[in-house]
VOVEXTI-558603 format. One record per residue (C-alpha): residue number from 1; x, z, y. Coordinates in Angstrom, 3 decimals. Layout:
BEGIN
REC   num       east         up      north
REC   NUM          X          Z          Y
...
! end
This chain:
BEGIN
REC   num       east         up      north
REC     1      0.027      0.171     -0.374
REC     2      2.515     -1.134      2.749
REC     3      0.169     -1.361      5.494
REC     4      0.371      2.526      5.541
REC     5      3.690      2.516      6.319
REC     6      3.349     -0.191      8.732
REC     7      3.063      0.618     12.646
REC     8      3.027     -1.028     16.322
REC     9      4.875      0.160     18.869
REC    10      3.380      0.831     22.708
REC    11      4.328     -0.203     25.526
REC    12      5.788      3.371     25.927
REC    13      7.912      3.145     22.903
REC    14      5.628      5.377     20.932
REC    15      4.872      3.741     17.304
REC    16      1.497      4.322     16.169
REC    17      0.461      3.047     12.767
REC    18     -1.550      0.156     11.954
REC    19     -4.311      1.590      9.620
REC    20     -6.392      4.683     10.617
REC    21     -8.908      7.027      9.642
REC    22    -12.158      6.729     12.144
REC    23    -14.165      9.972     11.320
REC    24    -17.160      9.013     13.069
REC    25    -20.524     10.870     11.473
REC    26    -18.176     13.140      9.237
REC    27    -19.421     16.520      9.840
REC    28    -17.235     18.994     11.072
REC    29    -17.250     21.213      7.737
REC    30    -16.624     18.512      5.729
REC    31    -13.979     16.571      8.032
REC    32    -10.559     18.738      7.144
REC    33    -11.347     17.450      3.093
REC    34    -11.756     14.221      4.231
REC    35     -8.265     14.337      6.749
REC    36     -6.372     16.171      3.852
REC    37     -7.556     13.379      1.346
REC    38     -6.661     10.440      3.425
REC    39     -3.174     12.090      4.438
REC    40     -2.644     12.129      0.681
REC    41     -3.601      8.347      0.065
REC    42     -0.869      7.722      2.855
REC    43     -2.899      7.725      5.949
REC    44     -0.696      8.992      8.867
REC    45     -3.143      7.570     11.719
REC    46     -6.420     10.114     12.485
REC    47     -9.330      9.270     15.154
REC    48    -11.439     11.962     16.458
REC    49    -13.226     12.562     19.779
REC    50    -15.352     15.507     21.787
REC    51    -18.246     13.451     21.288
REC    52    -17.766     13.426     17.351
REC    53    -18.192     17.082     17.337
REC    54    -15.667     17.666     14.691
REC    55    -11.772     18.436     16.530
REC    56    -12.306     21.421     14.827
REC    57    -12.246     20.673     11.565
REC    58     -9.776     17.703     12.497
REC    59     -7.280     19.469     13.317
REC    60     -7.453     22.160     10.240
REC    61     -7.458     18.823      8.277
REC    62     -4.035     18.104     10.300
REC    63     -2.849     21.787     10.071
REC    64     -3.455     21.888      6.276
REC    65     -2.391     18.692      5.039
REC    66      1.270     19.424      4.092
REC    67      2.641     16.842      5.519
REC    68      4.695     17.638      9.109
REC    69      2.783     17.332     12.395
REC    70      5.371     14.824     13.555
REC    71      4.556     12.666     10.576
REC    72      0.747     12.477     11.833
REC    73     -0.673     10.606     14.383
REC    74     -3.931     12.432     16.294
REC    75     -6.084     11.006     18.612
REC    76     -9.091     12.150     20.658
REC    77    -11.267     10.836     23.263
REC    78    -12.262     12.588     26.773
REC    79    -16.487     12.776     26.638
REC    80    -18.036      9.397     28.498
REC    81    -19.900     11.977     30.921
REC    82    -16.982     13.402     32.505
REC    83    -16.042     11.424     35.322
REC    84    -14.300     14.309     37.399
REC    85    -10.798     15.630     37.618
REC    86    -11.555     19.077     37.051
REC    87    -13.987     18.702     34.287
REC    88    -11.280     16.610     32.549
REC    89     -8.318     18.786     33.029
REC    90    -10.639     21.463     31.572
REC    91    -11.718     19.167     28.532
REC    92     -8.328     18.218     27.620
REC    93     -7.289     21.618     27.568
REC    94    -10.278     22.316     25.153
REC    95     -9.211     19.714     22.863
REC    96     -5.910     20.704     22.396
REC    97     -7.561     24.596     21.530
REC    98    -10.251     22.899     19.213
REC    99     -7.334     20.941     17.529
REC   100     -5.812     23.695     17.544
REC   101     -2.297     21.656     18.061
REC   102      0.636     21.579     20.822
REC   103      0.515     18.110     21.740
REC   104     -2.440     15.055     21.113
REC   105     -0.554     11.632     20.568
REC   106     -3.278      9.537     22.333
REC   107     -6.203     10.668     24.541
REC   108     -8.612      8.510     25.436
REC   109    -11.572      8.105     28.068
REC   110    -14.222      7.319     25.657
REC   111    -16.325      4.741     28.243
REC   112    -16.027      3.613     31.798
REC   113    -19.795      4.902     31.481
REC   114    -21.959      8.285     30.293
REC   115    -23.764      6.945     27.395
REC   116    -27.166      7.519     28.699
REC   117    -26.249      4.890     31.417
REC   118    -23.822      2.725     29.679
REC   119    -22.648     -0.730     31.258
REC   120    -24.762      0.724     34.286
REC   121    -23.808      2.087     37.647
REC   122    -20.249      2.076     38.889
REC   123    -18.103      5.114     37.912
REC   124    -14.693      3.471     38.904
REC   125    -13.950      6.241     41.299
REC   126    -14.896      8.988     38.563
REC   127    -12.885      7.239     35.878
REC   128    -10.003      7.469     38.207
REC   129    -10.572     11.362     38.633
REC   130    -10.331     10.960     34.652
REC   131     -7.226      9.323     34.165
REC   132     -5.261     11.552     36.752
REC   133     -5.918     13.901     34.277
REC   134     -4.711     12.505     31.580
REC   135     -1.806     11.139     33.423
REC   136     -1.200     14.607     34.349
REC   137     -1.107     15.809     30.735
REC   138      0.730     12.554     29.646
REC   139      3.644     13.726     32.400
REC   140      3.790     17.750     30.615
REC   141      4.168     15.912     27.505
REC   142      0.979     17.511     26.259
REC   143     -0.395     13.859     25.276
REC   144      2.032     11.567     24.197
REC   145     -0.347      8.460     24.969
REC   146     -3.272      7.613     27.249
REC   147     -5.553      5.077     27.142
REC   148     -8.951      3.841     27.294
REC   149    -12.416      2.783     25.133
REC   150    -14.834      0.459     25.850
REC   151    -13.480     -0.921     28.919
REC   152    -13.817     -4.130     30.231
REC   153    -11.418     -6.079     32.230
REC   154    -13.231     -5.249     35.399
REC   155    -13.145     -1.384     34.469
REC   156     -9.492     -2.178     33.888
REC   157     -8.829     -3.390     37.372
REC   158    -11.087     -0.757     38.797
REC   159     -8.712      1.430     36.692
REC   160     -5.155      0.084     37.848
REC   161     -5.621      0.170     41.629
REC   162     -4.830      3.976     41.259
REC   163     -3.279      4.196     38.214
REC   164      0.778      5.168     37.591
REC   165      0.386      4.685     33.989
REC   166     -1.203      1.304     32.585
REC   167     -3.295      2.650     29.652
REC   168     -1.194      2.398     26.600
REC   169     -4.538      1.519     24.380
REC   170     -7.873      0.364     24.872
REC   171     -9.770      0.759     21.535
REC   172    -12.742     -1.572     21.144
REC   173    -15.693     -2.757     19.101
REC   174    -13.836     -5.629     17.426
REC   175    -14.914     -6.913     13.582
REC   176    -15.383    -10.636     12.241
REC   177    -18.649    -11.344     13.943
REC   178    -17.824     -9.554     17.337
REC   179    -14.315    -10.666     18.437
REC   180    -13.919    -10.365     22.360
REC   181    -10.953    -12.919     22.524
REC   182    -10.925    -13.410     26.787
REC   183    -10.635     -9.245     26.417
REC   184     -8.099     -9.093     23.791
REC   185     -6.089    -11.796     25.450
REC   186     -6.730     -9.715     28.674
REC   187     -5.181     -6.802     27.123
REC   188     -2.248     -8.463     25.519
REC   189     -1.282     -9.955     28.416
REC   190     -0.924     -5.940     30.096
REC   191      0.378     -5.262     26.780
REC   192     -2.644     -2.917     26.737
REC   193     -2.606     -2.327     22.658
REC   194     -5.886     -2.671     20.776
REC   195     -7.536     -0.631     18.295
REC   196    -10.191     -1.734     16.547
REC   197    -13.132      0.616     15.605
REC   198    -16.120     -0.205     13.156
REC   199    -13.708     -3.463     11.773
REC   200    -16.077     -3.782      9.065
REC   201    -18.823     -3.957     11.361
REC   202    -22.328     -2.213      9.940
REC   203    -25.485     -4.316      7.902
REC   204    -25.596     -7.651      8.188
REC   205    -21.763     -8.492      7.551
REC   206    -21.532     -7.126      4.212
REC   207    -24.186     -9.431      3.208
REC   208    -23.125    -12.408      4.915
REC   209    -22.880    -15.292      1.858
REC   210    -19.952    -16.741      4.011
REC   211    -18.061    -13.826      4.343
REC   212    -18.559    -12.967      0.517
REC   213    -17.467    -16.543     -0.525
REC   214    -14.329    -16.239      1.677
REC   215    -13.316    -12.652      0.341
REC   216    -14.245    -14.336     -3.226
REC   217    -11.658    -17.010     -2.459
REC   218     -8.971    -14.152     -1.820
REC   219    -10.017    -11.871     -4.425
REC   220    -10.909     -9.013     -2.221
REC   221    -13.679     -7.106     -1.264
REC   222    -15.838     -8.055      1.893
REC   223    -14.286     -4.642      3.336
REC   224    -10.473     -5.467      2.804
REC   225    -11.331     -8.983      4.378
REC   226    -12.596     -7.440      7.571
REC   227    -10.099     -4.967      7.730
REC   228     -7.132     -7.444      7.477
REC   229     -8.945    -10.056      9.862
REC   230     -8.448     -7.242     12.707
REC   231     -4.883     -6.587     11.521
REC   232     -4.130    -10.274     12.012
REC   233     -5.575     -9.846     15.249
REC   234     -2.492     -7.488     16.260
REC   235     -5.255     -4.824     16.594
REC   236     -5.316     -1.111     15.054
REC   237     -7.929     -0.805     12.599
REC   238     -9.792      1.955     12.175
REC   239    -12.303      1.908      9.157
REC   240    -14.252      5.349      9.037
REC   241    -15.068      6.830      5.576
REC   242    -15.185     10.118      3.784
REC   243    -14.663      8.863      0.788
REC   244    -11.317      8.957     -0.697
REC   245    -12.189      5.679     -2.949
REC   246    -13.200      3.512      0.375
REC   247     -9.965      5.074      2.231
REC   248     -7.874      3.629     -0.873
REC   249     -9.312      0.122     -1.308
REC   250     -8.889     -0.265      2.865
REC   251     -5.734      0.083      2.405
REC   252     -4.978     -2.120     -0.230
REC   253     -4.882     -5.087      2.702
REC   254     -1.639     -6.840      1.793
REC   255     -2.668    -10.123      1.618
REC   256     -2.935    -12.767      4.193
REC   257     -5.751    -14.782      6.072
REC   258     -4.789    -18.464      6.360
REC   259     -5.309    -19.376     10.106
REC   260     -7.898    -22.091      9.140
REC   261    -10.130    -19.148      7.864
REC   262     -9.112    -16.853     10.718
REC   263    -10.207    -19.320     12.900
REC   264    -13.869    -19.399     11.011
REC   265    -14.038    -15.232     11.420
REC   266    -12.875    -15.723     14.851
REC   267    -15.933    -18.152     15.973
REC   268    -18.354    -15.917     13.465
REC   269    -21.482    -14.260     15.528
REC   270    -22.914    -11.879     13.272
REC   271    -23.911     -8.979     14.956
REC   272    -26.982     -7.011     13.194
REC   273    -26.121     -3.532     13.225
REC   274    -28.892     -2.206     11.135
REC   275    -29.281      1.247     11.533
REC   276    -26.692      1.790     14.042
REC   277    -28.262     -0.720     16.552
REC   278    -29.763      2.359     18.836
REC   279    -26.275      3.862     19.869
REC   280    -24.899      2.243     23.245
REC   281    -21.900      0.585     22.089
REC   282    -23.914     -1.727     19.196
REC   283    -26.877     -2.540     21.815
REC   284    -24.727     -3.579     24.590
REC   285    -26.709     -1.087     26.390
! end
């Protein structure tokens, strides 16, 4: 499973494993066990968020995983509703305390707008204030890398008007069927590494006959094809699961998708998110 040993180097020189474990929807009292299982399989990149309500459990998993802290890459996210400096400072402290670790490897602003106004009003100033708090914690060494999530090009441009650090990462919804090519190109030009969340999408993609046939030609599962696709786009792939068997098969992606098939996947538009459609990032609103 060589993908678990592969890393990207961010613009600040910090290395991040190419494949990570997403922990959204894993309950706080179950996530420590999932983290320990993932680390045992070979995962070193663990992604959580204040909004997931499981930082305490993730921290417990990290501390009890049986590998040294500096071998693990732990990410969390500032709640989307926090759009001022003081709250952001307190919230960064809160995450460190809940996780029970001395530093965070990567912390992101979870969304450019609060969830109840996603893609709505103008929060540019609030984002700059939250970013100032992240930059400070980064300078102090309490956070090794800082970034954003769900930021469009205009959100990045507004942030950069006052930033002293260009975001190291932008974590985005990227999967076969939803490839924001222009935004990916913009991030690459700014040396902002993209992390792909929900790389396996949801619902319909797993039943898509074209995708099923393509996976069959490579002798892999649809989830493996989808994860490999995001890796070949040059993104960090963050499939989420609490199931050790799925963790294992998600890491068995040492095959190469041809250029022609990459073009097919890039051009695919399949965004039926099933039960997840209610969430703002999937409905676009």
